[in-house]
C-alpha positions in Angstrom: 125.3 145.0 135.6 123.3 143.0 138.1 121.7 139.6 137.3 118.7 137.8 137.8 118.2 133.7 137.7 121.5 133.9 135.0 120.2 136.9 132.8 121.4 140.5 133.2 120.2 143.8 132.6 122.4 144.5 129.4 120.9 141.4 128.3 117.6 142.6 128.6 118.6 146.3 127.8 117.5 147.8 130.8 119.4 150.3 132.9 118.9 150.9 136.5 118.5 154.5 137.5 120.7 153.7 140.6 122.8 150.4 140.8 123.3 149.7 144.3 122.3 146.8 145.9 123.4 147.2 149.4 121.6 147.9 152.4 122.0 146.3 156.1 119.1 143.8 156.9 117.5 145.1 160.3 117.0 142.9 162.7 114.4 140.9 164.5 114.4 141.5 169.0 112.1 141.2 171.6 112.8 142.8 174.6 112.1 142.1 178.7 111.0 145.0 181.2 112.3 144.0 184.6 110.3 145.9 187.3 112.8 148.2 189.6 115.7 148.2 186.8 116.1 151.2 184.6 115.5 150.5 180.8 115.1 147.3 178.9 117.1 144.1 178.0 117.2 143.6 173.8 117.6 139.9 172.7 118.4 139.7 169.0 116.4 137.3 167.0 117.9 137.1 163.7 118.0 139.1 160.4 114.7 140.4 158.6 114.5 140.3 154.6 115.6 143.5 152.6 113.0 145.5 150.7 114.0 148.1 148.4 112.8 149.4 145.0 114.8 149.5 141.8 114.0 152.2 138.9 114.7 151.1 135.1 114.8 152.3 132.2 114.2 150.6 129.2 116.0 151.3 126.4 113.9 149.0 124.1 110.2 148.6 124.2 109.9 145.6 122.4 111.4 143.6 125.1 108.7 144.8 127.8 106.7 141.8 128.0 110.1 139.7 128.0 111.6 141.9 131.1 107.9 141.3 132.8 108.5 137.6 132.6 112.1 138.3 133.7 111.5 140.3 137.0 108.7 137.9 138.2 108.6 135.3 140.9 111.7 134.1 143.2 115.6 133.5 142.1 118.9 134.4 142.2 120.2 138.1 142.3 124.0 138.4 141.1 125.4 142.0 142.2 129.1 142.4 142.1 130.3 139.1 142.1 127.9 138.1 145.3 124.7 136.5 145.6 121.5 136.5 147.1 118.0 134.9 147.1 115.8 137.9 146.0 112.0 138.1 145.1 110.0 140.1 142.8 106.4 139.7 144.0 104.8 143.5 143.7 102.8 144.5 140.4 104.1 147.6 138.5 103.2 149.5 136.2 105.7 150.6 132.4 105.3 154.2 132.6 106.7 156.5 129.5 110.1 158.6 130.3 110.7 161.1 127.8 111.4 159.1 124.9 112.3 156.0 126.5 109.8 153.5 129.3 110.5 153.1 132.8 109.5 150.9 135.7 109.5 151.3 139.3 109.5 147.7 140.6 110.0 147.0 144.3 111.7 143.7 145.5 112.8 141.8 148.4 115.9 139.8 148.9 117.2 137.4 151.8 119.5 139.7 154.7 122.7 138.0 153.5 125.3 137.6 150.1 126.8 134.4 149.8 130.0 134.5 147.4 129.0 133.7 143.3 130.4 130.5 142.1 131.0 129.3 145.1 132.4 125.5 145.3 133.4 123.0 148.4 137.6 124.0 149.1 139.4 121.5 151.0 140.6 122.5 155.0 142.4 121.2 158.0 143.5 123.4 160.8 141.7 126.9 159.8 139.8 128.2 157.5 138.3 131.9 156.7 135.4 133.6 156.4 136.1 136.3 154.4 132.5 138.1 154.8 131.5 140.9 157.0 129.5 138.6 159.3 129.2 135.0 160.6 128.3 132.3 158.3 126.8 129.5 158.8 128.8 127.1 156.3 127.8 123.5 154.0 130.5 121.3 155.2 131.3 117.6 153.5 132.9 114.9 155.7 134.5 112.4 153.8 136.0 109.2 154.9 135.0 106.2 157.5 134.5 105.2 161.0 133.8 107.9 163.7 135.6 111.2 163.6 135.4 114.1 166.6 135.4 117.5 165.1 135.5 121.3 166.4 134.8 124.2 164.5 135.7 127.5 165.9 135.0 126.6 169.1 131.8 123.9 168.3 132.4 120.2 168.8 130.4 117.4 167.2 130.9 113.7 166.8 130.1 111.6 163.3 130.0 108.4 162.4 129.9 107.1 158.5 127.6 104.5 156.8 128.3 106.1 153.6 131.3 107.3 151.9 130.5 111.4 153.1 128.0 113.0 154.8 127.1 116.8 154.0 126.2 119.0 157.0 124.2 122.2 156.3 124.6 124.0 159.0 122.0 126.6 157.8 119.0 123.9 157.8 120.7 121.8 160.6 120.5 119.2 158.5 123.2 115.3 157.6 122.2 114.3 154.1 124.5 111.5 152.0 122.7 112.1 148.4 119.9 113.6 149.7 119.0 110.9 152.8 118.9 112.1 156.3 121.6 110.9 158.2 120.8 112.9 161.4 121.1 109.5 163.8 124.7 109.7 162.6 125.6 112.9 164.5 126.0 113.7 167.6 125.9 117.9 168.6 124.6 119.6 171.0 121.8 122.8 170.4 124.2 124.9 168.1 125.5 123.8 164.8 129.1 125.3 163.8 129.6 129.2 162.5 132.1 130.8 161.3 133.3 134.2 162.2 134.8 137.3 159.9 138.2 136.3 159.5 140.0 133.3 160.8 138.4 130.0 162.5 140.2 127.1 163.9 139.1 123.7 163.2 140.4 120.5 165.2 140.0 116.9 164.3 139.6 115.6 167.9 140.0 112.2 166.4 139.1 110.0 163.7 140.4 110.6 160.1 138.6 112.3 157.2 139.0 115.2 154.8 137.0 118.2 155.6 135.7 120.3 152.7 133.4 123.7 153.4 131.4 126.0 151.2 128.9 128.6 151.6 131.9 129.9 154.2 131.8 133.8 153.6 129.0 135.6 154.2 128.2 139.5 153.6 125.5 141.9 155.2 
């Protein structure tokens, strides 16, 4: 079973020919050629979205208008208790298949999966990324004064002017109730990221509660 924007294929009475949404996202890269050196140097530049096709058998043809509305645009795709952002932008036809109807649908999804029903958890000296690739978590700090923290070797300082701050390591922002608090942050060029497995957390100075979500990520 899969869901798109909270609606499952069983709700819509459609069956995928192959219920398999797993695929490794391709990596972007650039190459540098050096005179006198054999081969080239490859520089990874991140991951591309995944593009796949999905063939659906429609069990109830009266649902076709609802299906066309459902698999349209951008939203959350859920599969095997993981979620990713997906987009159904391409057009498609509904064809006869024996006594049923079928549709061949193309979709584009983000390169990574996250845990479904994710929420903040409190962490102290370590945090586990249960996925298979590095994660860029959402970190919530609650405290006062200035704190100095290291997460998996990346060190930063934050000075509280509000009860808490949310640090988005993916978007590289610091916010309180939607308000930017970047001036309170002292950090280098890289935001913390979590490698698969156990990652060390050190509260170098100050006192605060550290919470994280979006800490597990899969290809």
